[in-house]
Structures are given as C-alpha cells and as structure tokens.
N, C-alpha and C positions, 0 to 999 in steps of 0.2 A: 837376895838381890835388893839393894836399897834404892830409894828414890834418887839419890845423888848419882849413883852409877848409871841409872837409866837416863837421867838428864844429860850426863856427860856423853853417853853414847848417841843421844839424839841431836846434840848441838852441832856436830860436824856436818851432817847432811843439811841441817837447817841453815848453817852459814853459807854453804854452797847454793842453796835455793835462794837466799836473800841476795847474795852477790850475783847470781845469774839473771835476776829480773832486770836489772839496769842495762846490761849489754843486750839482752834480747829486745828490750824496748827500743834501744838506740838503733839496732840493726833493722828492726821492723819499720820504724818511722823515718829513718834517715836514708834508707835504701842501700845500705852497705851490704857487701857480700856476707853471707851467713858465717863464713869462716872467721870473720872478725869477732863474732860473738865469743868464740872459744878463746881467742887471744885476749880479749878484754876481761873475760872471766879469770883467766890465769893471772893477768896483771893485778886485778883487784884482790885475788886470793893471796898473791905474793905480798901486796901492800898490807893486807889484813894481818898476815902472819908476821911481817916485819914490825908493824906497830905493836903487836902482842909481845914479841920478844924484847923490843926496846922498853916497853912498859914494865916488863918483869925485871929488867936490869936496873932501871932507875926507880923501881918501886912506885910507879904511878898508877893509881887505880883507873884513871881515865884512859890511858894508853893500853893497859893490860887487856881491856875488852876489845881492842881493835876497831874495825869499821862497823861490825855488826852489833856491837855492844852486848853480846852474850857469849 
C-alpha cells in the first residue's frame, strides 16, 4: 500500500467534511430547517464534481481541484 493510494482514499471523506461545514454553519446561524443542510451539501458536491470534470476536459490545474482544492 503506497502513500498515494492512502491519500486518494482519504480525500473523498475529507471533501465531504469540508463541503459540509459551510451548510451546517448557515443552517445553524440563519435558523433554516436542518433539511436544507443536506440540500446545500449535495449542491456544493455537485458543483465541486462539475468543476473537477470541466478542469480535466480543458486541462486546467486550477479547475481540476474543484472547490476544495485537493
């Protein structure tokens, strides 16, 4: 097992953790129903994946990393 394989396995849960902090804070401080946190997390994950795929197509190192930058 290489360090690269371990890092690749750890990145996906870390992305979700980073993307979930923003909606949870919004729901907590804005008084929105907690169901909206799930919707916002899904929207941010979709945007992150979309930016990653677009970055791979146009070979842009900035977009390939998506929102989370790892």
